[in-house]
DSSP file (Angstrom, degrees, kcal/mol; ACC not computed):
  #  RESIDUE AA STRUCTURE BP1 BP2  ACC     N-H-->O    O-->H-N    N-H-->O    O-->H-N    TCO  KAPPA ALPHA  PHI   PSI    X-CA   Y-CA   Z-CA
    1    1 A M    >         0   0    0      0, 0.0     3,-0.5     0, 0.0     2,-0.3   0.000 360.0 360.0 360.0 150.8   10.0   18.8  -13.7
    2    2 A F  T 3   +     0   0    0      1,-0.2     0, 0.0     2,-0.1     0, 0.0  -0.662 360.0  19.3 -88.2 141.9    6.4   18.0  -12.7
    3    3 A G  T 3  S+     0   0    0     -2,-0.3    -1,-0.2     1,-0.0     4,-0.1   0.405  96.2  93.5  88.9  -3.1    5.6   17.0   -9.1
    4    4 A F    <   +     0   0    0     -3,-0.5    -2,-0.1     2,-0.1     3,-0.1   0.511  61.9  99.6-101.6  -3.9    8.7   18.4   -7.4
    5    5 A G  S    S-     0   0    0     -4,-0.2     2,-0.3     1,-0.1     3,-0.0  -0.322  84.4 -93.1 -78.4 163.5    7.3   21.8   -6.5
    6    6 A K        -     0   0    0      1,-0.1     2,-0.2    -2,-0.1    -1,-0.1  -0.580  44.4-113.0 -76.0 134.9    6.0   22.9   -3.2
    7    7 A K        -     0   0    0     -2,-0.3     2,-0.4    -4,-0.1    -1,-0.1  -0.453  28.9-142.9 -69.8 138.3    2.2   22.4   -2.8
    8    8 A R        -     0   0    0     -2,-0.2     2,-0.3    -3,-0.0    -1,-0.0  -0.840  12.0-124.4-103.6 139.3    0.3   25.6   -2.4
    9    9 A S    >   -     0   0    0     -2,-0.4     3,-0.6     1,-0.1     4,-0.2  -0.620   6.6-151.9 -81.9 138.0   -2.7   25.9   -0.2
   10   10 A S  T 3  S+     0   0    0     -2,-0.3    -1,-0.1     1,-0.2    -2,-0.0   0.582  89.7  67.8 -83.7  -9.1   -5.9   27.0   -1.8
   11   11 A E  T 3  S-     0   0    0      3,-0.4     3,-0.4     0, 0.0    -1,-0.2   0.047 123.6 -89.9 -99.5  24.3   -7.1   28.6    1.5
   12   12 A G  S <  S-     0   0    0     -3,-0.6    -2,-0.1     1,-0.2     3,-0.1   0.885  89.1 -41.1  74.6  39.5   -4.5   31.3    1.6
   13   13 A G  S    S+     0   0    0      1,-0.3     2,-0.3    -4,-0.2    -1,-0.2   0.382  99.3 135.4  92.5  -4.0   -1.8   29.5    3.6
   14   14 A E        -     0   0    0     -3,-0.4    -3,-0.4     1,-0.1    -1,-0.3  -0.614  54.6-123.5 -77.7 135.6   -4.1   27.7    6.1
   15   15 A E        -     0   0    0     -2,-0.3     2,-0.1     1,-0.1    -1,-0.1  -0.401  33.8 -87.4 -79.7 158.8   -3.1   24.1    6.5
   16   16 A H        -     0   0    0     -2,-0.1     2,-0.3     1,-0.0    -1,-0.1  -0.399  48.2-165.4 -66.3 133.5   -5.6   21.3    6.0
   17   17 A R        -     0   0    0     -2,-0.1     2,-0.3    -3,-0.1    -1,-0.0  -0.894   8.9-163.4-121.3 151.2   -7.7   20.5    9.0
   18   18 A Y        -     0   0    0     -2,-0.3     2,-0.4     2,-0.0     0, 0.0  -0.954  10.0-144.5-130.3 153.8   -9.8   17.5    9.9
   19   19 A Y        -     0   0    0     -2,-0.3     2,-0.4     0, 0.0    -2,-0.0  -0.930  11.2-130.8-122.0 140.6  -12.5   17.2   12.5
   20   20 A L        -     0   0    0     -2,-0.4     3,-0.1     1,-0.0     5,-0.1  -0.744  22.0-137.6 -89.0 133.9  -13.4   14.2   14.6
   21   21 A L    >   -     0   0    0     -2,-0.4     3,-1.8     1,-0.1     4,-0.2  -0.417  43.8 -73.0 -79.4 164.3  -17.1   13.3   14.8
   22   22 A P  T 3  S+     0   0    0      0, 0.0    -1,-0.1     0, 0.0     0, 0.0  -0.385 123.4  27.2 -59.0 133.0  -18.6   12.3   18.1
   23   23 A G  T 3  S+     0   0    0     -2,-0.1    -2,-0.0    -3,-0.1    -3,-0.0   0.423  96.6  93.5  94.4   0.1  -17.5    8.9   19.1
   24   24 A M    <   +     0   0    0     -3,-1.8    -3,-0.0     4,-0.1     2,-0.0   0.391  59.4 107.4-104.5   1.7  -14.2    9.0   17.2
   25   25 A G  S  > S-     0   0    0     -4,-0.2     4,-2.0     1,-0.1     5,-0.2  -0.232  82.5-106.2 -78.8 171.1  -12.0   10.2   20.0
   26   26 A R  H  > S+     0   0    0      1,-0.2     4,-2.2     2,-0.2     5,-0.1   0.891 118.1  50.3 -65.0 -42.1   -9.4    8.2   21.9
   27   27 A S  H  > S+     0   0    0      1,-0.2     4,-2.1     2,-0.2    -1,-0.2   0.875 110.3  50.2 -68.3 -36.1  -11.5    7.8   25.1
   28   28 A N  H  > S+     0   0    0      2,-0.2     4,-2.5     1,-0.2    -1,-0.2   0.884 109.7  50.5 -68.9 -37.2  -14.5    6.6   23.1
   29   29 A R  H  X S+     0   0    0     -4,-2.0     4,-2.1     2,-0.2    -2,-0.2   0.908 110.8  49.9 -64.6 -39.6  -12.5    4.0   21.3
   30   30 A R  H  X S+     0   0    0     -4,-2.2     4,-1.9     2,-0.2    -2,-0.2   0.905 111.7  48.1 -63.2 -41.2  -11.1    2.8   24.6
   31   31 A R  H  X S+     0   0    0     -4,-2.1     4,-2.4     1,-0.2    -2,-0.2   0.897 111.3  49.7 -67.4 -40.8  -14.7    2.6   26.0
   32   32 A H  H  X S+     0   0    0     -4,-2.5     4,-2.3     2,-0.2    -1,-0.2   0.865 109.3  52.4 -65.4 -36.1  -15.9    0.7   23.0
   33   33 A K  H  X S+     0   0    0     -4,-2.1     4,-2.1     2,-0.2    -1,-0.2   0.892 110.5  48.0 -66.1 -39.5  -13.1   -1.7   23.3
   34   34 A L  H  X S+     0   0    0     -4,-1.9     4,-2.4     2,-0.2    -2,-0.2   0.906 111.9  48.7 -67.5 -41.9  -13.9   -2.4   26.9
   35   35 A V  H  X S+     0   0    0     -4,-2.4     4,-2.2     1,-0.2    -2,-0.2   0.896 111.2  51.2 -64.1 -39.1  -17.6   -2.9   26.2
   36   36 A F  H  X S+     0   0    0     -4,-2.3     4,-2.0     2,-0.2    -2,-0.2   0.910 109.9  49.3 -63.7 -42.8  -16.7   -5.3   23.3
   37   37 A L  H  X S+     0   0    0     -4,-2.1     4,-2.3     1,-0.2    -2,-0.2   0.929 112.5  47.1 -62.4 -45.9  -14.4   -7.3   25.6
   38   38 A W  H  X S+     0   0    0     -4,-2.4     4,-2.4     1,-0.2    -1,-0.2   0.854 110.1  53.1 -66.3 -34.0  -17.1   -7.6   28.3
   39   39 A S  H  X S+     0   0    0     -4,-2.2     4,-2.1     2,-0.2    -1,-0.2   0.885 109.4  49.1 -68.7 -37.5  -19.7   -8.6   25.8
   40   40 A I  H  X S+     0   0    0     -4,-2.0     4,-2.3     2,-0.2    -2,-0.2   0.936 113.3  46.7 -63.6 -46.3  -17.5  -11.4   24.5
   41   41 A L  H  X S+     0   0    0     -4,-2.3     4,-2.4     1,-0.2    -2,-0.2   0.889 112.3  49.9 -63.6 -39.8  -16.9  -12.6   28.0
   42   42 A A  H  X S+     0   0    0     -4,-2.4     4,-2.6     2,-0.2    -1,-0.2   0.872 110.5  51.0 -67.1 -36.9  -20.6  -12.4   28.9
   43   43 A G  H  X S+     0   0    0     -4,-2.1     4,-2.5     2,-0.2     5,-0.2   0.910 111.3  46.8 -65.2 -43.1  -21.4  -14.4   25.7
   44   44 A V  H  X S+     0   0    0     -4,-2.3     4,-2.1     2,-0.2    -2,-0.2   0.925 115.6  45.6 -65.0 -44.5  -18.9  -17.1   26.5
   45   45 A A  H  X S+     0   0    0     -4,-2.4     4,-2.2     2,-0.2    -2,-0.2   0.915 114.0  48.8 -65.4 -42.9  -20.2  -17.3   30.2
   46   46 A G  H  X S+     0   0    0     -4,-2.6     4,-2.3     2,-0.2    -2,-0.2   0.910 112.1  47.4 -64.7 -43.0  -23.8  -17.3   29.1
   47   47 A S  H  X S+     0   0    0     -4,-2.5     4,-2.5     1,-0.2    -1,-0.2   0.875 112.0  51.2 -67.5 -36.1  -23.4  -20.0   26.5
   48   48 A G  H  X S+     0   0    0     -4,-2.1     4,-2.2    -5,-0.2    -2,-0.2   0.900 110.4  49.1 -64.9 -39.8  -21.4  -22.1   29.0
   49   49 A L  H  X S+     0   0    0     -4,-2.2     4,-2.2     2,-0.2    -2,-0.2   0.905 112.2  47.1 -65.8 -42.9  -24.2  -21.7   31.5
   50   50 A I  H  X S+     0   0    0     -4,-2.3     4,-2.5     2,-0.2     5,-0.2   0.913 112.0  51.6 -65.3 -42.0  -26.9  -22.7   29.1
   51   51 A G  H  X S+     0   0    0     -4,-2.5     4,-2.4     1,-0.2    -2,-0.2   0.896 109.6  49.7 -60.6 -40.4  -24.8  -25.6   27.9
   52   52 A L  H  X S+     0   0    0     -4,-2.2     4,-2.5     2,-0.2    -1,-0.2   0.904 110.3  50.0 -65.1 -41.9  -24.4  -26.8   31.5
   53   53 A I  H  X S+     0   0    0     -4,-2.2     4,-2.1     2,-0.2    -2,-0.2   0.932 112.5  46.5 -62.2 -46.3  -28.1  -26.5   32.2
   54   54 A I  H  X S+     0   0    0     -4,-2.5     4,-2.1     1,-0.2    -2,-0.2   0.897 112.6  50.8 -63.7 -39.8  -28.9  -28.6   29.0
   55   55 A W  H  < S+     0   0    0     -4,-2.4     4,-0.5    -5,-0.2    -2,-0.2   0.912 110.7  48.6 -63.7 -42.2  -26.3  -31.1   30.0
   56   56 A L  H  < S+     0   0    0     -4,-2.5     3,-0.5     1,-0.2    -2,-0.2   0.868 111.7  49.7 -66.8 -36.6  -27.7  -31.5   33.5
   57   57 A I  H  < S+     0   0    0     -4,-2.1    -1,-0.2     1,-0.2    -2,-0.2   0.901 115.3  42.5 -67.6 -41.3  -31.3  -31.9   32.2
   58   58 A N     <        0   0    0     -4,-2.1    -1,-0.2     1,-0.2    -2,-0.2   0.410 360.0 360.0 -89.0   3.4  -30.3  -34.6   29.7
   59   59 A R              0   0    0     -4,-0.5    -1,-0.2    -3,-0.5    -2,-0.1   0.490 360.0 360.0 -72.8 360.0  -28.0  -36.5   32.0
């Protein structure tokens, strides 16, 4: 039958390896998530402050 055999490595028995590029590690993902959270919070606070200033001027 086709497809039931054990896969053979073309590299002489070495298993397939993958490499992470810079910025793809767990600590970098955690840092990017933290920066994203703080940028969202800063955007909400900044837009609220600008809205308050415009509201006070037009009052």
